[in-house]
Each structure stands twice: as C-alpha cells, then as structure tokens.
N, C-alpha and C positions, 0 to 999 in steps of 0.2 A: 628391202630398199624400195623407195618410191619410183615407179616406172616413169613418171613424168620427167625425172632427172635425166633420162636418156633420150631426150628430144633435142635436136640440133646440137649433137655432140660429135666431135672429131674422133673417128674410129682409128684403130691401128693401121688401117690402109690409107690414112691421111685424108679421107673424105669426110665432110660434115654431113651427117645423116640423122634421120629419125629412126632409131632402132625399132625393130618389130618385136613384140612380146610373144613368146611361146610359153603358155601356162604350165605345161608339164612335159618333161622329157626325162627318160630314164638313163641312169648310169649303173655301174656295178654295185654302188652303195645305196641306191635309192632314187628318188625323183627330185627334179630341180625345176625352178623357174629360170628360164634363160631369155636372153635378148639376142637378136640376130641382125647383123649389118645387112641392109639391102644391096649394098654395092659388092662387098667381098664375100658375103654369106657366112662369115665367121660367127661362131656361137660363143656367148659369154654367160657363165652362170652368175646370177645376181643374188642368189640366196646364201651361197657359201662357196669356198674354193673347192674345185674338183679337177683332177688331172685329165678328165675326159673333155673339158672345155677350157677356153681361154679364161684367164683371171680378169674379172671386171675391173680390178685395180689397175690393170694395164692401160685402161682408158685415161687414167689420170696423167699419164705421161704427156698427152696432147691436150689435156683439159685441166689446167691447174685448179685446185680446190674443188674438184667435182664431188669429193667425199669429205665428210667431217672426220676427225680422229676417231670418234665413237663408231661411226659407220665402218671405218677400216678395221677397227679392233673386233667389232661384232662379226664382220664378214670372215676375217682370218681365224677367229676363235672357233668357228663351226666347221672348219675345213676337214675334208676327207684325208686319209693317209696317202702319201705319194708312193 
C-alpha cells in the first residue's frame, strides 16, 4: 500500500494524524512494514494482516473509502494464521 494514503487520516483513537512509517518490524512469521499513530502509539501492519499488530483495515471505520476493494482483497489474502 502507498504510505501517502496514511497522511491526515483519523486513527482508531479518533485523532486525525499523519502516521509514521516503520520500514521493518519483526513478528513470529516474518517482517512487516508498519505505520504508527503519533498520538496513541498503536502499530498497524500495512503489508498484510498479522495478529501481532492492528489491522490497517480498522482505519476504514473512521475513513470511508480509504481502500479500494482490490487493496482490501490483496491485504487480507496475504494474512498470517491467527
């Protein structure tokens, strides 16, 4: 996903923020590209679903049409086991 998409986005903490990019962070299944909210410090995996981080699709609840159907499908289809 394009990191620019996560600028001036309403986080799950209900604050409009410019998310910070963390290029690589490790989980039990491999490495991820994640974004972090500068207000609440929550981490969201932007490359695929992972139980170690928040689901980036949770951001769509406060930001309608943040992701296309294809982006949602691609994100979910690469997820780790829960």
